[in-house]
C-alpha positions as CSV (number, residue, x, y, z in Angstrom):
1,X,-24.5,5.7,11.6
2,X,-22.5,3.0,13.1
3,X,-21.5,1.1,10.1
4,X,-19.6,4.2,8.8
5,X,-16.5,3.5,9.4
6,X,-15.6,-0.2,8.3
7,X,-17.1,1.1,5.8
8,X,-14.5,4.5,5.0
9,X,-12.2,1.5,5.8
10,X,-14.0,-0.6,2.9
11,X,-13.8,2.1,0.9
12,X,-10.1,3.3,1.4
13,X,-9.2,-0.4,1.2
14,X,-10.7,-0.4,-2.2
15,X,-8.9,2.8,-3.4
16,X,-5.7,1.5,-1.8
17,X,-5.7,-1.3,-4.4
18,X,-6.5,0.3,-7.3
19,X,-4.2,2.6,-7.0
20,X,-2.0,-0.7,-6.7
21,X,-3.2,-0.8,-10.0
22,X,-2.3,2.2,-11.7
23,X,1.1,2.0,-10.3
24,X,1.6,-1.1,-12.2
25,X,0.1,0.5,-15.4
26,X,2.5,3.1,-15.2
27,X,5.5,0.4,-13.8
28,X,4.9,-1.3,-17.1
29,X,5.5,1.5,-19.6
30,X,8.5,2.4,-17.5
31,X,10.4,0.0,-17.3
32,X,8.7,-1.9,-20.6
33,X,7.0,-4.7,-19.4
34,X,4.4,-5.5,-21.9
35,X,1.5,-7.1,-20.5
36,X,1.0,-10.5,-20.0
37,X,4.4,-10.2,-18.9
38,X,4.7,-10.4,-14.8
39,X,8.3,-10.7,-15.3
40,X,11.7,-8.8,-16.7
41,X,12.6,-5.7,-14.9
42,X,13.2,-6.2,-10.8
43,X,11.3,-2.5,-10.2
44,X,8.3,-3.7,-12.2
45,X,8.2,-6.7,-10.4
46,X,7.9,-5.6,-6.9
47,X,5.6,-3.2,-7.6
48,X,3.2,-5.9,-9.7
49,X,4.0,-8.0,-6.6
50,X,2.4,-5.1,-3.8
51,X,-1.1,-5.3,-6.3
52,X,-0.7,-9.1,-6.3
53,X,-0.2,-9.7,-2.8
54,X,-2.9,-6.7,-1.7
55,X,-5.3,-8.5,-3.8
56,X,-4.8,-11.8,-2.0
57,X,-5.2,-10.1,1.9
58,X,-8.5,-7.9,0.0
59,X,-10.1,-11.2,-0.1
60,X,-9.8,-12.3,3.4
61,X,-9.7,-8.8,4.7
62,X,-12.7,-7.6,3.5
63,X,-15.5,-10.1,4.8
64,X,-13.6,-10.4,8.0
65,X,-13.8,-6.9,8.5
66,X,-17.6,-6.8,7.7
67,X,-18.0,-10.1,10.0
68,X,-16.2,-8.6,12.8
69,X,-19.0,-5.5,12.4
70,X,-21.7,-7.3,12.3
71,X,-21.0,-9.6,15.4
72,X,-18.3,-7.8,17.6
73,X,-18.7,-3.8,16.7
74,X,-18.5,-1.7,13.6
75,X,-16.5,0.7,15.3
76,X,-13.8,-1.6,16.9
77,X,-13.6,-3.4,13.3
78,X,-12.9,0.3,11.6
79,X,-10.5,0.6,13.3
80,X,-8.4,-2.7,13.4
81,X,-9.1,-2.0,9.3
82,X,-7.5,1.6,9.8
83,X,-4.8,-0.9,11.5
84,X,-4.8,-3.3,8.6
85,X,-4.4,-0.1,5.9
86,X,-1.7,1.0,8.2
87,X,0.3,-2.2,7.7
88,X,-1.1,-2.6,3.8
89,X,0.7,1.2,3.0
90,X,3.9,0.5,5.0
91,X,4.1,-3.1,3.3
92,X,3.8,-1.6,0.1
93,X,6.1,1.3,0.5
94,X,8.6,-0.7,2.0
95,X,8.8,-3.3,-0.3
96,X,9.2,-1.3,-3.9
97,X,11.8,0.3,-1.7
98,X,13.5,-3.4,-1.0
99,X,12.1,-6.4,-1.2
100,X,13.4,-7.4,2.2
101,X,12.2,-4.5,4.4
102,X,8.3,-5.7,3.9
103,X,8.3,-7.8,6.6
104,X,7.0,-5.4,9.3
105,X,4.6,-3.7,7.7
106,X,3.1,-7.4,6.5
107,X,3.1,-8.3,10.1
108,X,0.8,-5.4,11.0
109,X,-1.4,-5.8,8.3
110,X,-1.8,-9.6,8.8
111,X,-2.3,-9.7,13.1
112,X,-5.4,-6.9,11.8
113,X,-6.8,-9.2,9.7
114,X,-6.2,-12.1,12.3
115,X,-8.1,-10.3,15.2
116,X,-10.9,-9.7,12.5
117,X,-11.0,-12.9,11.8
118,X,-10.1,-14.6,15.1
119,X,-12.9,-12.3,16.8
120,X,-15.6,-12.5,14.3
121,X,-15.2,-16.7,14.7
122,X,-15.4,-16.5,18.0
123,X,-17.9,-14.0,18.4
124,X,-20.3,-16.2,16.0
125,X,-19.6,-19.6,17.9
126,X,-20.4,-17.3,20.9
127,X,-23.9,-16.6,19.9
128,X,-24.4,-19.4,18.7
129,X,-23.6,-21.1,22.0
130,X,-26.5,-18.8,23.0
131,X,-29.2,-19.6,20.7
132,X,-29.1,-16.1,19.5
């Protein structure tokens, strides 16, 4: 039961990435950027960068979410994961509008990621020191 929240957050994160993949496909057609090109139109490039940056962060986020869930708290992992999702959504919307405005969303997501990573790391070390 306790793992439901991080599981839901995981699915939402995957849906966010899937949406970014579909947005790139639509943008390729709209802006005439044929694969394998990733440059040529600034509007397309911002949408593509959102997808790639989301992928780069998913690689860190998902293991951190589940390690935090196991070693600290699944409820807190899910709540911090929701903050990460809000940050990533804010980042995406801001970046697509104006690349210079992406900072706040990035920071929200990055701080949430750090909480998960550092929290899991500290909890693992503490358990090791306690012989657990």
